C-alpha positions in Angstrom: 22.4 4.3 -13.3 21.3 2.2 -10.3 17.7 1.4 -9.6 17.8 3.9 -6.7 19.1 6.6 -9.0 16.6 5.8 -11.6 13.8 6.1 -9.1 15.0 9.5 -8.0 15.3 10.7 -11.6 11.8 9.4 -12.3 10.4 11.4 -9.3 12.4 14.5 -10.3 11.2 14.4 -13.9 7.6 14.0 -12.6 8.1 17.1 -10.5 7.4 15.3 -7.3 10.5 16.6 -5.5 9.8 20.3 -6.5 8.8 22.7 -3.8 5.8 23.8 -5.8 4.5 20.2 -6.2 1.7 18.8 -4.1 2.7 18.9 -0.4 5.8 20.9 -1.2 7.8 18.0 -2.5 7.1 15.9 0.6 5.4 13.1 -1.3 8.5 12.6 -3.5 10.8 12.7 -0.4 8.6 10.1 1.4 8.8 7.8 -1.6 12.6 8.2 -1.7 12.7 7.1 2.0 10.7 4.0 1.1 13.0 3.3 -1.8 16.1 3.8 0.4 14.7 1.4 3.0 13.8 -1.2 0.5 17.2 -1.1 -1.2 19.1 -0.8 2.1 17.6 -4.2 3.0 19.5 -5.6 0.0 16.4 -6.7 -2.0 17.0 -7.7 -5.6 15.5 -10.3 -7.9 12.8 -12.4 -6.4 13.0 -10.9 -2.9 12.5 -7.4 -4.5 9.3 -8.4 -6.2 8.0 -10.5 -3.3 8.6 -7.9 -0.6 6.9 -5.2 -2.8 3.9 -7.5 -3.5 3.5 -8.1 0.3 4.1 -4.4 1.2 1.6 -3.2 -1.3 -1.1 -5.5 0.0 -0.4 -4.7 3.7 -0.1 -1.0 3.3 -3.5 -1.0 1.6 -5.0 -3.0 4.4 -5.6 -6.1 2.2 -5.6 -9.4 3.9 -2.8 -12.0 3.5 -4.8 -14.7 5.2 -8.4 -15.8 5.6 -8.1 -15.4 9.3 -7.1 -11.7 9.1 -9.8 -11.1 6.4 -12.5 -12.6 8.5 -11.4 -10.5 11.5 -11.4 -7.3 9.5 -14.8 -8.1 7.8 -16.3 -8.7 11.2 -14.9 -5.3 12.4 -16.2 -3.5 9.3 -19.6 -5.1 9.6 -19.9 -4.2 13.3 -19.0 -0.6 12.5 -21.5 -0.4 9.6 -24.2 -2.1 11.6 -23.7 0.4 14.5 -23.5 3.4 12.2 -25.7 2.6 9.2 -27.9 -0.2 10.5 -26.7 -2.8 7.9 -23.4 -4.5 6.9 -21.2 -3.2 4.1 -22.0 -4.3 0.6 -19.6 -7.0 -0.6 -18.1 -4.8 -3.3 -17.2 -2.1 -0.7 -15.7 -4.8 1.6 -13.5 -6.0 -1.3 -12.5 -2.4 -2.1 -11.4 -1.9 1.6 -9.7 -5.1 2.4 -9.4 -7.0 -0.9 -10.8 -10.3 -1.8 -10.7 -13.1 0.8 -7.4 -14.7 0.0 -8.4 -18.3 -0.5 -11.8 -17.8 -2.2 
């Protein structure tokens, strides 16, 4: 079985493609689209792992560079200051945008 077929079987066996699953099976279908896109790009081996590593960080809003992290931290602190009167606690910042990449 190919990795694509294994992924689909995994989702099926977890019930994520079933009409009675959360969101009527749409989560499983969305994951299949991501899998198709990833494998249609021809990723395997190192590019497979590297692209997934980067995708997972970016899709979660985590910074890849110090410059991006600093920009997001400034935006978050401005929002917090305007809405709560103080900046975010460091642990919450890390949860939202990850650790500063080169710290």
